[in-house]
Each structure stands twice: as C-alpha cells, then as structure tokens.
C-alpha positions, 0 to 999 in steps of 0.5 A: 500500500505504501509503495502504491501511494508513493507511486501516486504521489510521484505521478502527481508531482510529475504531472504538476511539473508538466502542467506548469510547463517546467517553469518551477521545480516540484519537490516530493519529500519522502523517507522511502529510500527506495523511492529516492533512488528510483525517482530521484533522477527520473524527471528533470525538475522533479526532486525526490528527497528526504525530509532532512535534506528538504529542511537543510536546503529549503528552510532558512532557520536550520535550528528550527528545521532540525527541531521539527525534524527530530520531533517528527522522527521521535513521534513516528518511533513512539507510534511504531513502538506503541503499535507493536506493544498494543498488538496492532491497536492504535490505543490500548483502550481499543480492541484489535481490528479482527476482534472488532470485526468479529464482534460487530458480525456477532452483535456483541459490538455495535457500530455507528457515528459518534454525535457529541451534544454541543450543549453538554459536550463534556458529558453526553455523546450519542451513537446512532446505529448504522444497522451493522449490529445483530438483529437480536439487539433490538435497540430502539434508541441511540446509545449514550456515551456518558463522560469524555473518558468513555469516548476513548479518544473518539471525537465528534463525527468518528465512526466508532464501535461501541460495547454496551454496559450492564443495564444497572450502569445505564444512565439517562439524558440530562434534562436540566439546562446546563453549560458544558459541565464536566463529569465531576460537576454534573448535577446528580438529580437531573437525568431522565429515564435510563437509556442504553449506555456504552463505551467506545472500544474502537474507531473504524473511521476518523473524522479528522479535518480542518477546525477553526480554533482560537489561541489562548489569551495572554492570561491563559497563556501564562497559566499554560506556561511559557513554552512558545512551541506547544500551545493548546488551542480551543476549537470553535465547535464545543464538541471538539477537544482542545488541540495541541500545536507547535507554533511561535506565532501564538501571541500574534494570533491571539485575536484571530480565528485560525484553522488547524488540522489534527494529525495524531493523538498520542496514547499518553496525551489527553489532547490530539496534536495538530498543525497550523493551516491559515488565518481566517480573520479577527474574532468578532468581525463579520467576514471572519465569522462567516469564514469560520462557518464556511470552514466548519462546514467544509464549504468551498467559497472560491471563485470558479477556475479559469478552466471552468469558465472557459467551458461557459458559452459566450454571452455579453451585451455586445454578443448575446447568446442565441439558440442554435438552429440545429439544437432547436430542431431537436426540441419541442418548440413551445414558444408560440403555443404555450403561455409560460410564466415563472413565479419566484421570490422578489429579486430571484435570479436563478429561475429554475422552473416555469409553469403553463396550463392551456385547454386542449382541442378535446376540452381537456387541460394540459399542465406543463412544468418546464425546468431549466436544461442545465445538462445541455450546458454542463456535460457529464465529467466536464470541469464544470460538472466535476466542480458542481458535483463537489459543491453538490448544492448552492449554499444560502447564508443569511446575507449571501449565497455561494453558487453551485454553477457559474453565474453565467449559467445560474443567473443567465443562460439557464435561468428561465427569464421572461422574453428570452429563448431558453432550453428546458426539460418539460413535463406535460400532462393531459388532465381530465377537464373536471377531475384533473386526473392525469390521462397521459404524460410526456417528457421532452426537451423543449424550447420555451420563451417565458412570457412573465416573471412574476413575484409571489405577492403579485401572483397572489394579488392577481388571484385575489382580484387586486389589479393595483399590482399591474404596475409591478408586471414589467411585461404589461407596461407600454401595451395598448389598453385593449391588448393589456386587458386581453393578456391580463385576462389570459394570465389570471385564467392560467393562475386560477386554473393552476390553483384549482389543479394544485388544490386537487393534487394536494387533497389527493396527497392529504388523503394519503397522509401528507404532512404540513409542518412548520419551518422558518423560511426567509429570503434575502433581498439584495439591492442593485449592487448585490449588497444585502438590503433586507431579509424578508420572512416568507408569508404563507400565501396560497400561490406558494402551495400552488407552485410547490404542488406543481413541483412535487407532482413533476418530481413524483412523475419523474421518479416513477419514470426513472425508477421504472427504466433504471430499477437498480441505479436511479437517484430517488429521495426517501423519507423514512418514518420517524422513530416513535420515541422522538415524538414523546415531547410532542405528545407531552406538550400537546397534552398540556393543552388537552390535545392528543397526538396520534403518531402511528402513521403520517395520516394520523399525525397530520389529522392530529396536528390539524385538530391541535389548534388553540383559537386564542393562540395560533402560536400553539399550533405553530410550535407543535408543528415545529416539534413534529418537524424536529422529530422527523428523520432527515429525507435522504437521496439514495440509489434504487439498487441499495434498498428494497422498493418498500423503503422508497416511500416518502413519509412527509409527502405521502408518495411511494416514489419521489426525487428532485428534478425541478432545481438543477441550477442549485442542486446537483442531485437534480442534474443527475436526475435530468441525465437519467430522465433523458437517458430513459426517454432517449432510450440510451441512443446517444453517447450522453445518455450512456454517460448518464448511467452511473453504477449502483455502487458509484451512485450510492457514494454520490448520494452519501456525498450529496446528503453530507453537503446538504446537511452542511448547507443547512447547518451553515444557513442556521449558523449564519442566521444565529450570527446575525441575531447575535450581532444585532443584539450585541451592540444594544443595551439589554437594559435600556433598548426596548428592542431587547425586550420581547414576548416569549412562549414556553415550549419545554420544561426542564428541571432548572428552567424553561425553553422559550420561543421568541416569535418576534425574532424567530429565536429559541433559547433557554431561560434559567429559573435557578442561577449558579449561586443557587438562587431561584427566580421570583416574580410578584404579579406582573412586576419585575423578577428578582433572584432569591433563596429558594427551591424549584419543583418540576412537574409534567407541564409546569415548574414552580419556584418557591422562595424561603419567604413563601413567594411562589411563581409557576410557569406552564407550557405555552405561557407567554412571558416577557423576556430580555434578550442578551448575548453570551460573549465568547472568545473561542466559540460562536456567540449565543443568545441568552434569555432572561425572564423579566415578568410573568406576563405577556409583553405588550407593544403596539406591534404585538398583533403584527408580530403574531401574524408575522412571527419572524418579521423582526429578522428583516431589521436585524440582518439589514442593520448588521449588514449595513454596519459591516458593509460601511466598515468594509468600505472604509477599510477598502478606501483606506487600502485603495483596493478596488475590485475590477468588474471581472472579479465582481462578476465571478467572486461569490462572496460579498467581501474580499476573497479568501485569496485576498485575505491570505495576501493581507496576512502574508504582508503581516508575516503571520503565515506561509501563504504558499499553502493553497486555500483548501477547497 
C-alpha cells in the first residue's frame, strides 16, 4: 500500500511539473529510500528527497528545521513502538481490528457515528446505529456515551464501535439546562429515564479535518506556561477537544480565528496534536465569522477556475447568446403555443422552473412544468460538472449565497427569464377537464420563451382580484389598453386554473397522509449592487402551495419514470418514518393543552396536528408543528439498487416514489436526475445518455456525498442566521433598548428552567429559573423578577419556584412571558443568545398583533442593520487600502467581501503565515 501511494504521489508531482510547463521545480519529500533512488533522477525538475535534506536546503532557520525534524522522527518511533506493544491497536483502550470485526458480525459490538451534544459536550455523546449490529439487539434508541473518558479518544463525527454496559450502569439524558459541565460537576438529580449506555472500544473511521480554533489569551497563556512551541488551542465547535500545536506565532494570533488540522493523538496525551493551516480573520468581525462557518462546514467559497469558465458559452451585451438552429430542431418548440410564466421570490435570479396550463382541442387541460436544461450546458465529467458535483448544492447564508454553477449559467443562460429563448426539460400532462386526473404524460426537451416573471405577492394579488399590482408586471407596461386587458385576462385564467389543479393534487396527497409542518423560511433581498438590503420572512400565501404542488407532482412523475427504466441505479429521495420515541415531547406538550397526538402513521399525525389548534393562540399550533418537524428523520437521496422498493416511500409527502428534478441550477442531485430522465426517454441512443448511467455502487457514494453537503448547507444557513441575531443584539443595551425586550412562549420544561420561543425574532433559547449561586427566580404579579433563596419543583407541564419567604411563581407550557434578550460573549466559540425572564406576563407593544401574524418579521431589521454596519466598515477599510475590485472579479467572486485569496495576501504582508499553502477547497 505504501509503495502504491508513493507511486501516486510521484505521478502527481510529475504531472504538476508538466502542467506548469517546467517553469518551477516540484519537490516530493519522502523517507522511502527506495523511492529516492528510483525517482530521484527520473524527471528533470522533479526532486525526490528526504525530509532532512528538504529542511537543510529549503528552510532558512536550520535550528528550527532540525527541531521539527527530530520531533517528527521521535513521534513516528513512539507510534511504531506503541503499535507493536498494543498488538496492532492504535490505543490500548481499543480492541484489535479482527476482534472488532468479529464482534460487530456477532452483535456483541455495535457500530455507528459518534454525535457529541454541543450543549453538554463534556458529558453526553450519542451513537446512532448504522444497522451493522445483530438483529437480536433490538435497540430502539441511540446509545449514550456518558463522560469524555468513555469516548476513548473518539471525537465528534468518528465512526466508532461501541460495547454496551450492564443495564444497572445505564444512565439517562440530562434534562436540566446546563453549560458544558464536566463529569465531576454534573448535577446528580437531573437525568431522565435510563437509556442504553456504552463505551467506545474502537474507531473504524476518523473524522479528522480542518477546525477553526482560537489561541489562548495572554492570561491563559501564562497559566499554560511559557513554552512558545506547544500551545493548546480551543476549537470553535464545543464538541471538539482542545488541540495541541507547535507554533511561535501564538501571541500574534491571539485575536484571530485560525484553522488547524489534527494529525495524531498520542496514547499518553489527553489532547490530539495538530498543525497550523491559515488565518481566517479577527474574532468578532463579520467576514471572519462567516469564514469560520464556511470552514466548519467544509464549504468551498472560491471563485470558479479559469478552466471552468472557459467551458461557459459566450454571452455579453455586445454578443448575446442565441439558440442554435440545429439544437432547436431537436426540441419541442413551445414558444408560440404555450403561455409560460415563472413565479419566484422578489429579486430571484436563478429561475429554475416555469409553469403553463392551456385547454386542449378535446376540452381537456394540459399542465406543463418546464425546468431549466442545465445538462445541455454542463456535460457529464466536464470541469464544470466535476466542480458542481463537489459543491453538490448552492449554499444560502443569511446575507449571501455561494453558487453551485457559474453565474453565467445560474443567473443567465439557464435561468428561465421572461422574453428570452431558453432550453428546458418539460413535463406535460393531459388532465381530465373536471377531475384533473392525469390521462397521459410526456417528457421532452423543449424550447420555451417565458412570457412573465412574476413575484409571489403579485401572483397572489392577481388571484385575489387586486389589479393595483399591474404596475409591478414589467411585461404589461407600454401595451395598448385593449391588448393589456386581453393578456391580463389570459394570465389570471392560467393562475386560477393552476390553483384549482394544485388544490386537487394536494387533497389527493392529504388523503394519503401528507404532512404540513412548520419551518422558518426567509429570503434575502439584495439591492442593485448585490449588497444585502433586507431579509424578508416568507408569508404563507396560497400561490406558494400552488407552485410547490406543481413541483412535487413533476418530481413524483419523474421518479416513477426513472425508477421504472433504471430499477437498480436511479437517484430517488426517501423519507423514512420517524422513530416513535422522538415524538414523546410532542405528545407531552400537546397534552398540556388537552390535545392528543396520534403518531402511528403520517395520516394520523397530520389529522392530529390539524385538530391541535388553540383559537386564542395560533402560536400553539405553530410550535407543535415545529416539534413534529424536529422529530422527523432527515429525507435522504439514495440509489434504487441499495434498498428494497418498500423503503422508497416518502413519509412527509405521502408518495411511494419521489426525487428532485425541478432545481438543477442549485442542486446537483437534480442534474443527475435530468441525465437519467433523458437517458430513459432517449432510450440510451446517444453517447450522453450512456454517460448518464452511473453504477449502483458509484451512485450510492454520490448520494452519501450529496446528503453530507446538504446537511452542511443547512447547518451553515442556521449558523449564519444565529450570527446575525447575535450581532444585532450585541451592540444594544439589554437594559435600556426596548428592542431587547420581547414576548416569549414556553415550549419545554426542564428541571432548572424553561425553553422559550421568541416569535418576534424567530429565536429559541433557554431561560434559567435557578442561577449558579443557587438562587431561584421570583416574580410578584406582573412586576419585575428578582433572584432569591429558594427551591424549584418540576412537574409534567409546569415548574414552580418557591422562595424561603413563601413567594411562589409557576410557569406552564405555552405561557407567554416577557423576556430580555442578551448575548453570551465568547472568545473561542460562536456567540449565543441568552434569555432572561423579566415578568410573568405577556409583553405588550403596539406591534404585538403584527408580530403574531408575522412571527419572524423582526429578522428583516436585524440582518439589514448588521449588514449595513459591516458593509460601511468594509468600505472604509477598502478606501483606506485603495483596493478596488475590477468588474471581472465582481462578476465571478461569490462572496460579498474580499476573497479568501485576498485575505491570505493581507496576512502574508503581516508575516503571520506561509501563504504558499493553497486555500483548501
């Protein structure tokens, strides 16, 4: 294996030398003497030398170089010695590989991924089983790993092997609010019912990667000692242990977020070893914190490369892209026969989809869903395709996005804008005119010209008969009154008919148990210069559901077609039924209001949630649906050859087969599905069709990658929103600013406090009723609260605080109380929102009712103010430095501020790091 790896590394070195046309030498460093003799003189300009030779010839500081070399050699000898002493095991606490494999097969040991609880990182971790254990185990829950010692050097994300402890040693989950207590400080009376508990006895796959860390402050450095070489740095992620690195720059980097990578973990050390990679930015700076989020989620923020841009079609104001006559002859031309239009959020550039509906000569209806034909511009295995596959999705943060495809495609040639010819893939149904039942379907490549680019609010106003929005429809401006009224009547008829069809489709899914769940969905509003202007909460409009139902219908029918033609290698999307224990909190909370939630099936759950409605407080139903959403399993992409057909079902949508077809501009899974659909409809008659067929094994791997990237995108979006929330409140006085006081709704009771939802800002957080000094909260009537000596008593649906003087305060589920919002600062980690109970009464303001109708409306002001302040600071810095990005950089650089390359160039000037290292993608 080592010889094979050495040959590959040498081949890569030779390739780079030839790629650079021999203009610079390439050095391969190895301790393999045979490789040095074999390859040392094979290629001129490629040097294969030992580590010691490299340090002697390339490092100016010989003393530091030899110290580094000696430490590396010593570490290697220690690892080899330990490996021999431990009979091949990396650590004495771990079992040999052959024993682990046999134990997993027999069911004695269980395999899964370690997930550390970020709120109790020192206490709790859970292993979610991957199905490799024996069926006789019959475990219906995760395995608790209690305390850091039981992890035996496994870190968050590792694939581990677990041995269950005896039942009498099982522990329960912590039900108290706590802040990363250590094992010896954990409250003894704050755990729930015992659950399966185990310890890690082996690591199958390590999750070592780049981590964002913070260097110790001056005070912390003094407590660690004056060793300038060895420093313990603290990861941004609470779930990762401290990392020991060697550096002489610790003092210079104390105010920066820094990236390090774990290299090893010595058996005699409490902490892993790592090395310095690069600097991201100052602690607390918006761009630095965004960069930290990107690194933590392994998101590529680099501009597209020159070779990828060379694959793009030419399109400019002077030389606009045009439809090829040869390609037009291969497609179904719908430009003059169909009224096609798109409905999207305001400011949307990447228009993936458009709709049409018309009456056929036989009186039936034809419904059309037209999707951008991205695969025409992105051939399989092209440079652009490889990059899109690696990114897997477009990443949406609170104030920006990072595209999966170059903007010339995503915002122009693939975007189904109005008034221009575009290539599309169309699904056309003939529907029975009364029942709207599908009689036949056609899948085809098409040529379309969208007539209107509508915004959701405009389309809804037209459906409601509101003609005051006509001025917002650019395509109707400048027309004669008669022509305008005729076109308007055609558009309104099409919108109305689409709404009728969508209602029918939705009702059909509802009868099968489709769920309507609650989530927070917001959109970013940008100005003409692509700067953040506002963050608008998505208001529930019927037209949203109309468009969604049409997209779901198309996804469903495409899934059926590709699964039929490729039963063992089609990409579908499954949503497995949730585990019943995850619904426990939902059922308990609903019972506090007298509601009963039936979770035995998706249909029973949907009907229960519909009945769980409090007319006096709409927030109750929203929170219950949010809890149901939280209890759900994640929907995942999969290959049809990887599981039996009875597992294809989508629980949430109540469909037997489902995939993603309608957003190929921003999802790579949709690109794969487009290729499969074209291969199915073209019958594999072209080379492109044959290239589209991926083996089941390769498709399984691709699905795992896309699922991982989707989870990263969701985490990054959530973390960026939390960042803006904290930056918004950080610069305000929690004591005097009225914007820091809001109404909070209790949705969970813990042993020492409550969990709250703040509708105005869409914030969820904890409020303590017992502080670290042991005092409990006391409120007299609607007056302000104080901390006094006393005790807490928690029951099923409420918690009571009783002071030593007899004062009592009881808070129940779904109570509205007044809270103060503050920010918990942290040098090493992301800042967090802290909630403090002010009064045992709802917070009343002039905008209370508006906030109830728009529960997340406050986020618009929040993000706008933070972004404007950061933008002004950035512009001031740019002016001072005289940095002006040219037009090409603005077009292809995706971040709002400087690129990471520019950031590294600035840091090089400060002599803080070696910038010869490439930005990790």
